[in-house]
N, C-alpha and C positions, 0 to 999 in steps of 0.2 A: 504494500500500500504506500502511496505517496503522501508525504506530509505537506500540507498547505495551510493557509490561514484558517483558523477555526477548528482544526483537527484536535481531538482530545490530547492533552499533554503539551499544547503549545500556549504561548502567551496570549494570543488572540482568542483561543478557546476558553482560557481562564477569564479573560475580559468579558466575553459574551455571557458566560455563566454568572459572573458577579453582577453584570448589568441586569440580567433577568431577575436575580434575587433582589437587588436594590429597588428596581421599579415595582416588583410585586409587593415588597415590604412597604414602599411608599403608597401603593394603592390601598393596602390594608390599613396603614396608619391614618391616612386621610379619611377613610370611610368610618373607622371605629371611633373617631373623635366627634362624629355627629350623634345627635340624640336619637333620631328616628330611623336609622338604617335598617334595623331589625324588622320594621313593619313592611318592608318591600322584599319579596322573595328574590328578585334579581340581584339586589345588593347583598343579601346573605349568600347567594350563589357566588358572587364575585369574591367575597371574603374566603369562602371555602376553596375556590379555584386558585386564588392567589396564594393561599397558605400551602396548598399542594405544590404550587410552582416554587415557592421559597424553599421547601424541603428538598424537592427534586434538584433544583439548581445549586443549592449549597452542597449537596452530596456530590454532584458531579464536579463542582468547583474544587472540592477537596481532592477528588481523584485527579483532576488536572494539575493541581498544585503538587501532588505526590509524584506524578510523572515528570513534571518540570524539575523537581528537586533531584530525582533519580537520573535526569537527562536521558530518558527513554521515551520512545514513541509507543503509543497505544495501538497494538495490532491484534488484539484478541477478537476473533470474528464472532464468537458466541456472545460475549458481553456487548459487543458493538450492536448486534441484533436487538438485544434487550434495550440498549440506549436509544436505538432508532424508534422502537415501538413506544418507549416512554416519552421521548421527545414529541412524537406526533400526537400521542394522547394528551399530553399537557398543553400542546399548542392548540389543539381543537377545543379543549375545555376552556383555555384562557380566552380564545376568540369568542366563544359562545357567551362566556361571562361578561366580557367587555362589551360585546354588542348588545346584550340584553340590558345591561346597566345603562348603556348609552341611550337606548330606547326609552327607558324610564326617565332618564335625566332630560331628554328632549321633550318628553311629555310634560314634565314639570315646568320647563322654561318656556316653551313655545305654545304648546297646545292648551295649557291651562292659564295662559295669559300672565306669565310671570310666576315667580316663586315667592310664596309668602314668608318663607324662612330663608332669606338670601344668603346668610353665611353658610348654612348647611348645604344649600344648592351649589355654592362655589366649591365646597369640599367634595360634593358628589362629582362635579365636573373634573376636579383635580384627580380624584380617585380613578375615574374612567380613563383619563388621559394617561395616568401611570400604567393602568392595566393594558392599554393599547401599546404603549412603549415596551412593556414587558413581553407582550405577544410578538412584537416585531423582532425582538432579540431571540425569543425561543423559535420563531419561524426560521430565522437565519440559521440558528444552530441545527434545527431539525433538517433543513435542506442540506447542510454540510454533512451531517451524520448519514443521511440517506445516500448522498453521493459517494461517501467513503464506503458505505456498506455495499452499494451496487457495484462499485469498482473492485471490491475485494472478492 
């Protein structure tokens, strides 16, 4: 297997995993600081999906850091298959959570003629933005992992 940007055990792979984790943690933090997020199912789903994303990304970031410290490339095809499936599953869950939360946020802002609790609505928007940024990072990682898996 050829090593290129984003491959597990490279600095860019570690950066992608850390960015996924930080954006997902930002989405969680901005959502849980609101008072009424638990009243909306889509927001609760966003919290659950981003929590899964944090655990998955931090686990793979530790693995990337381990391979960076050992100065070895990651070429285990069986584990790579597991990571491809995990990345695609978390990518789909993250996109679904971000999109459903964005739909509810748009409903609050535009369809209901403004938001009566403006500070919370800003936090909802911020959380959705972080969720989409996390999804972009996991999507890039999942495409790279799939490419490596298909090439191996």
